[in-house]
N, C-alpha and C positions, 0 to 999 in steps of 0.2 A: 637508490643512492641514500645512504644514511647521513643525516645531518649531525654535525659535531658541535658539542658545547664548547665555547671558548670563554674563559674568564679574562677580564681585563681590570686594570688598576689605574687610578688617577695619580698624577705626579705629586710627590710629597708636599710641595709648596703651592700647588695649583688649586686644590679644592679639598673637600672633606675626604679623609681617609678613614676607613674602618680600623678599629684596633682589635676587633675580634678576628678569628681566622676565617674571614669570608672575603670574597671578591667584591670590588666596588660595583662591578657590573658583569653580566653574562650575556653572551650572544648565543641563541639557539633557534633553529627552525625559522629563520628570517625575522626573529624578534630580538629586542634588546631589553633586558630587565635590570633596573637599578633598584637596590634595596636600601631602606632605612636612611634616606637622605634627610639631613637636618641643616639648620642655619648656622653651622659651626664656621667661625672665621678661621681660614687656614693659617693665618699669621699668628694668632694667639691660641688657637685650639679651644676657644671659648665660644659660647653662644651669647650673642648680644642681648642685653636686657630689654631694649626697645622692640616692641612687637613688629613694627614695619621693617626695621633694620634686619631683624631675624628672618622675616619672610623673604626679603630681597636676597639675603645671603643664601637661604635655602635654594632659591631659583638660580643664583649664580653657581652654586655647587652642582645643581642639576645640569646647567649648561656645560660646565667643565666635564662632568661625567658622560653626558650625551656625546660631546665631542671626542672623548676618549674612546667611545664605542663607534665613532664614525657617523653620528646622527646630530640632529638639531631639534629645536622645539617643534618644528613643523612635522617631524616624524613621530611625535608622541601621540599615542592613541588612548591611553588611560592612565590616570593618576589616582592612587588611593592616599587620602590625607587623614592623618590622625592629629587631633588637637586636644590640648589639655583643658581649654575653655572655649568650646565651640561657639557659644552665643556671643561672647565678648570679642573674640579674635577673628571670627569668620569675615566680617565686613572688611577688615584691614587686609586679610589674606586674599579676599576676592579682588580687591583693587590691584594688588600686586600681580595676581593671576592674570588679570586683563592686560596689564602692562607687558607681560611676557608672552602670552598666548594670543592676544588680539581678538579678532573677529571669528577665528576658527579654532576654538579650544577643543581639547580632547575630552573624552568622557571622564567623569570624576565622581568619587563619593568622598564624603568627609564624616568622620565619627569622632565623638569625644572619648578620650581614654584617661585613666587615672595617672598612669606612670608609664614612661617609655624606656626606663632604664638609662644608664649612662649619664652624660652631662644633661642637666635639666634643660628642657626646651619646650616651647609652645607647640611646635609643629614637627611632624615626621612624615615623609612621603615615600611611597613605592611607585615606581614609574615603569610603564611598558611602552616601548616604541617599536616601530617597524624599521628594519634595516633598509637604508636607502639604496 
């Protein structure tokens, strides 16, 4: 039996929508992939200047995208995090991470990058989850 790839999208006013010609998420082979999540406020389409507010907005956008794919934070198995200032912003990001993932977090790596394109942001995340 062949597995089919299914793209899905977040509602316009619910969370971050990509402006490029890409899906907000893809389901394939029992996994859910979310790409290039940022802390964009869906109401203003801007990234908050405050580091913690941006991080929390990223996780709220992640929650919305996971729900659009039929999953929750409990289904996340790996997160790749890109930060523009790893040493300065990682402690704040880690605290927000704990608030959302609790005592059973997924695997994660974080690296510092110079530029992520688009709206300037401190964080960008790629997420892999299992389909419940």
